[in-house]
C-alpha positions, 0 to 999 in steps of 0.5 A: 203772694200776688194778693198779699202784694196788692193788699200791701200796695193798696193799704199803704197807698190808701193810708198815705193818700188819706194823709195827703188829702187831709194836708191838702185840705188844710193847705187849700183852707189857708189858700182861700183865706189868704189868696181868695177865690180869683187866685183859687180859680187861676190855680185850677185853670193853670192846673188844667192847661198843664194837664192838656200840655202833658198830652206829650206824655201820650201814654208812654208810661202805661205802655212801657209799664205793661212791657215790664210786667213779664221781664219783671216776673221772669227776673230778666234784668237785661230786658228791663235795662233795655226797656228802661233805656227806651223809657229814659230817652222818651221821657227826657224828650217829653220833658223838654217838649212840655217846657218849650211848648208851655213857654210858647203858649204863654202869650195866648194865656189871656185868651182863656181867662174871661176877666183878669180882675186884680190878678198879679204876676199871672205869667210868672205863676204860669211859668212856674206851673210849666217847670213844676210839670216838666221836672218829673219827666226827667226822673219819674221814668226810673222810679216807675220801675218800682210801680211796675214791680208791685212796690208802689208802697215804697214810692208812696212812703217817700213821696208823702214824707216829702210832700207833707214837709213842703206843704208845711213850708207853703202854709207858713209862706202863705201866712207870712207873705200871702203870695202865690209866686213864692207858693209855687216856687216851693212847689217846684222845689218839692217836685224836684226833691221828691223825684230826685230822691225816688230816683236815687232809691230806685238806682240803689234798689235795682243795682243792675240799672247802673250797668252802662252795657245795655242792649237795644231792643230788637225791631220787633219789640220796638214795634210792639211798644210803638203800637201800644204807645200809639194806642195809648196816645189816643186814649191819653188825648181823649181822656185829657180833653174829657177831664181837663177842659171843664175848668177851661170852658167854665173860665171862658164861658162864665168866669174865674170865680166859678172856676174857683167854686168848682175847684173845691168840689173837684178837689174833694172828688179828685182826692177820692179818685186819687186815693182809690186810683192808688189801689188800682195802680197797685192792683194793675201790676198784680193783674199784669202778673196774673195775665202773664201766668194764668188763663182766661177763666181765672182772669174773668173770675178775678175781674168779677170780684174786682168789679164788685169791689169797685161797685162797693167803693164807688156806690158808697162814696157816691151816696156819701158825697151826695149827702155830705159834700155841700155841708163839708164845703160850707163848713170848710170854705163858706156858704158862698162856695156851694153849688146848687144840688142839681149841679152836685148830682151831675158831678157825683153821677160823673164820679160814679160812671167813671169810677165804675170804669176802673176795673174795666180799664185796669184789666184792659191795661194789664192785658195790653188791649190799648190798640183795640179801642184806640179811637174811643177816647177821641170820639168821646172827647169830641162829643164831650167838647161839642155838647159841653160848649153848646150846653155850657153857653145855654145853661151855664156851669151845669151844662158843661158837666152834663156834656161830660155825662152824655159823652161817657154814656154814649161812648165809654160805657158800652165800648170799653167792656165790649173790647175787654169781653171780646178780646180778653175774656171771649165772653158775651157782654150781656152779663156785664150789663145785667150786673151794671144795671143791678149795681146802678139801681141799687146805688140810686135807690139807697141814695134816695133813702139815705139822703132823705134820712140825712135831710132831717139832720138839723144841727150846726155844720160840724155836728151835721157833717159827723152825723151824716157821715156816720149814717152813710157809713153804717146804712150804705154798707149795711145795705151792701152786706145784706143784699150781696152777702150770698154772692161769690164776689162778696165772699171773696172780697170779705175773705181775701181782701178785707180781712187781709187789709184789717190784719195788715192795718192791725200790725 
């Protein structure tokens, strides 16, 4: 049942995220055509600023979702009600804080932009970004219950129906008015409608939430949740500083046009991360249920299999991105939006390193080990910021991205698995690193082989893109199957996951 729920959540999440990805690329195409690279850069910069302001969330969602796994598994409705009341209070406070903090930051916005150029209504656009970010906190606490209850697929079905409809409105508005203000007004409306409808669906699905008689959590339970929130706060601050400051640094050191170029690469890479992330979010709920019911050996066995699946996904994706991303961006946007391959390789390396952390992070969250490595993200963020500024000033855009690579390798790459292996699996870390090195070496060798083959493809852009995608899909997956077909992990992924996904899609 747990595997079936995971597959159902993952399959539906991925399908809808692919649809969303296609729609997003279409919208971005109109955005570039009608608003240009400066507004594209502004959009990327403001998105990152609001991600930094969202530090106010401080991991509350992850900590409370973890607390919900056990009462949901045991159908303890009273405990769920008590947790959801706390969730509501915290998220409402966060929404208010982000609104106020965002508005107070507005007079300092110009300090992060090297050259305003011909940009208009920058401050009004920023206010709309603030409201778009804060709205969700007044509603999302409720529908996150469905996520914790392994019903993420319901959330995705409604979210993407609403998302698609409002994206059509945004495209029409760009064609008719060529204006970012109205575009953002439509975005704010989309966020409100999406959250309101999902909130109402949750109230109807979980009738017990409508009962106003709710017991407060006892002091011990509050203390446990507070401890987890404090730990997640550290992770949230660190991760936000790592993932949301590149655009800000590039804007300040180099300029908005370079931010606009990077934002296209970020959109492609982040879209893949979002698609894969949906699967991991769905799996995290199931792994949380696993921790509530199973023993350490079972947990470790499942981890090895999920880690292999993670390698398969991110090895294939990284190699494919190396071979096709510049061809795709030249075909989709134009040649002026292309980075040199040196920068592309660093971006893809960061994508692979962060992707390979997914299984570790997922099991850490499901096991509730937030507190054990609470300082890790802060240390990584400080290393990242320090090195990125120094290398950014000296080498430009590539220096900023190399700073991210160095911080990940020197901190997260060894510390995150150490915590999981020591406190959850209670096993030696040597096997993990042997496996990691084997997976990484495989990825590098196959990437060199496949990219060499793809370099011989010399047709027009569209044909090049299709042929390169086909080569990567066939050759990379064939290499993985041939090299790993005899392993227990491959057999599990093939029999328990891939076959079930194919059956479900076939229905």
